[in-house]
C-alpha positions in Angstrom: 70.5 10.9 -23.6 67.4 12.3 -21.6 68.4 8.9 -19.1 71.3 9.8 -19.0 70.8 13.3 -17.8 68.4 12.1 -15.0 70.1 9.6 -14.1 73.2 12.8 -13.8 71.1 14.6 -12.1 70.0 11.8 -9.5 73.3 11.5 -8.8 74.2 14.8 -8.0 71.2 15.1 -6.1 72.3 12.0 -3.8 75.9 12.5 -3.2 75.6 16.5 -3.0 77.5 16.7 0.1 79.6 13.2 -0.1 83.0 13.1 2.1 86.5 11.2 1.2 87.4 8.8 3.7 90.3 7.7 3.4 90.4 4.2 4.7 93.9 2.7 3.1 96.5 4.3 1.0 99.4 2.9 0.0 101.2 4.4 -3.4 98.5 3.1 -5.8 96.8 0.7 -3.7 93.6 2.5 -2.5 90.6 2.2 -0.6 88.5 5.1 -0.8 84.9 5.5 0.7 82.5 8.2 -0.1 79.7 9.2 2.1 77.2 11.6 3.4 78.1 11.7 7.6 74.6 12.4 8.2 72.9 9.9 6.0 75.4 7.0 6.6 75.4 4.2 4.4 72.7 5.9 2.0 74.2 6.6 -1.4 77.5 5.9 -0.1 80.5 4.2 -2.6 84.1 2.8 -2.4 86.8 2.9 -5.3 89.0 0.1 -4.5 92.6 0.4 -6.7 96.0 -1.1 -7.2 98.3 -1.1 -10.0 96.3 -1.2 -13.0 92.6 -2.0 -11.6 89.9 -0.5 -10.0 86.8 -2.4 -8.5 84.0 0.1 -7.8 81.7 -0.8 -5.4 78.8 1.6 -5.4 74.9 -1.1 -4.9 76.6 -2.2 -8.3 80.2 -3.8 -8.5 82.7 -3.5 -11.5 85.9 -4.7 -12.0 88.0 -2.0 -14.1 91.5 -2.9 -15.5 93.6 -1.7 -18.4 97.3 -3.1 -18.8 98.9 0.7 -20.4 98.2 2.6 -17.5 99.8 2.0 -13.8 97.2 4.6 -12.1 94.0 3.9 -13.1 92.8 6.9 -11.7 95.1 9.0 -14.9 92.3 6.7 -17.4 89.1 8.5 -16.0 90.7 11.7 -15.5 91.9 11.7 -19.0 88.7 10.3 -21.3 86.4 12.4 -20.3 85.7 16.1 -19.3 85.9 17.2 -16.0 82.6 16.6 -14.1 81.8 14.0 -17.3 81.2 10.1 -18.0 82.5 8.3 -21.2 80.5 5.1 -20.8 81.3 3.8 -24.5 85.1 4.1 -23.3 85.0 2.8 -20.2 82.8 -0.1 -20.5 85.5 -1.5 -22.8 87.6 -1.9 -19.7 85.3 -4.1 -17.5 86.3 -7.3 -16.8 84.4 -8.4 -14.4 80.4 -7.0 -14.2 80.0 -6.9 -17.9 76.7 -8.8 -18.2 75.8 -5.6 -15.9 76.6 -2.6 -18.9 74.0 -2.9 -20.5 70.1 -3.9 -20.4 66.7 -3.8 -22.2 65.4 -0.9 -22.1 61.4 -0.2 -22.5 61.5 3.2 -23.4 64.5 2.1 -26.9 61.6 -0.3 -27.6 58.8 1.8 -28.1 61.0 4.8 -29.6 62.0 2.7 -32.4 58.6 0.5 -32.8 57.4 4.1 -33.0 59.6 6.1 -35.4 59.1 3.0 -37.6 55.2 3.4 -37.6 55.6 6.7 -38.4 57.6 5.9 -41.6 55.3 3.6 -42.8 52.5 6.6 -42.3 54.9 9.1 -44.2 55.7 6.2 -47.3 51.6 5.9 -47.4 52.2 2.3 -46.8 50.1 2.0 -43.8 46.7 1.4 -43.4 44.5 3.8 -41.9 44.4 3.1 -37.8 47.6 1.4 -37.5 49.0 4.0 -35.1 46.1 3.2 -32.7 46.3 -0.3 -33.3 50.1 -0.4 -32.4 49.4 1.8 -29.2 46.2 -0.5 -27.9 47.7 -3.9 -29.2 51.8 -3.6 -27.9 52.1 -0.6 -26.2 48.6 -1.2 -23.8 48.2 -4.6 -24.0 51.0 -6.3 -24.8 53.8 -8.2 -22.3 56.9 -5.7 -23.5 58.6 -5.5 -20.2 60.9 -7.9 -20.8 62.8 -8.4 -24.2 61.3 -11.4 -25.1 58.1 -10.6 -24.7 58.6 -7.1 -27.1 60.2 -9.3 -29.6 57.3 -11.6 -29.0 54.8 -8.7 -29.6 56.5 -7.2 -32.9 56.7 -10.7 -34.9 52.7 -11.6 -33.8 51.2 -8.2 -34.7 49.3 -8.0 -37.8 47.1 -5.2 -38.7 44.8 -5.6 -42.1 47.1 -7.4 -43.6 50.7 -4.8 -42.2 52.9 -5.8 -40.1 56.6 -5.3 -39.2 58.5 -7.6 -41.1 61.9 -8.6 -40.2 62.7 -6.8 -36.6 65.3 -9.6 -35.3 68.2 -6.8 -36.2 66.6 -4.1 -34.0 68.3 -3.2 -31.2 66.3 -2.4 -27.7 69.7 -2.4 -25.6 71.2 0.6 -23.5 73.4 1.3 -20.7 72.3 0.3 -17.4 70.9 2.8 -14.5 73.5 0.9 -12.4 76.6 1.4 -14.9 75.9 4.9 -16.1 75.9 5.2 -11.9 78.7 3.8 -11.2 80.6 5.9 -14.0 79.3 8.7 -11.9 80.7 7.5 -9.2 84.0 6.9 -10.2 84.5 10.4 -11.7 82.9 11.8 -8.4 85.2 10.2 -6.8 88.4 10.8 -8.7 87.1 14.5 -8.5 87.2 14.8 -5.2 90.1 12.6 -4.4 92.4 14.9 -6.8 90.8 18.3 -4.8 91.8 16.3 -1.5 95.2 16.0 -2.9 95.6 19.4 -4.0 94.7 20.9 -0.5 97.1 18.7 1.3 100.2 19.9 -1.0 99.3 23.8 -0.7 
């Protein structure tokens, strides 16, 4: 969750002064651009909608669709509190860009390995010096920047006849920064769009 917070704070800083530019709006056919006029394309993003569909272009591109809701903005309004995102639900609506939703997270790998070692020490099953050996051989010397290397390090690690055992079910994947950034862009874009509509209606 701390990573989610970091991404949210960075997104908020980068888009604090973004303004809505309506490039097209004909009912549910919208092409909306959000940018800070002083910074040009830095941090700019676009939301393109048509009935039941949304394409978000944020530096990453995701296509969302849902058969039940003609105005897809309603999905994002209804399924998260104002200013917040709901990546676990929204990712189910992605039709293009699914391979960019989740990816290997080295921080999550390190967290799970450390938790496993700590539990082994608490249970009295770990030889003395195990923690230092794991730190040295896996976190300092190991090739863990990608998942294949990380899993290979776990499988090959032994220390005084202690091994990690079966780790194939361990999941080291998390939402990618790109997907979380896009979720924040959609939420921010919908909020700015709604505010602009309210001003026109007032």
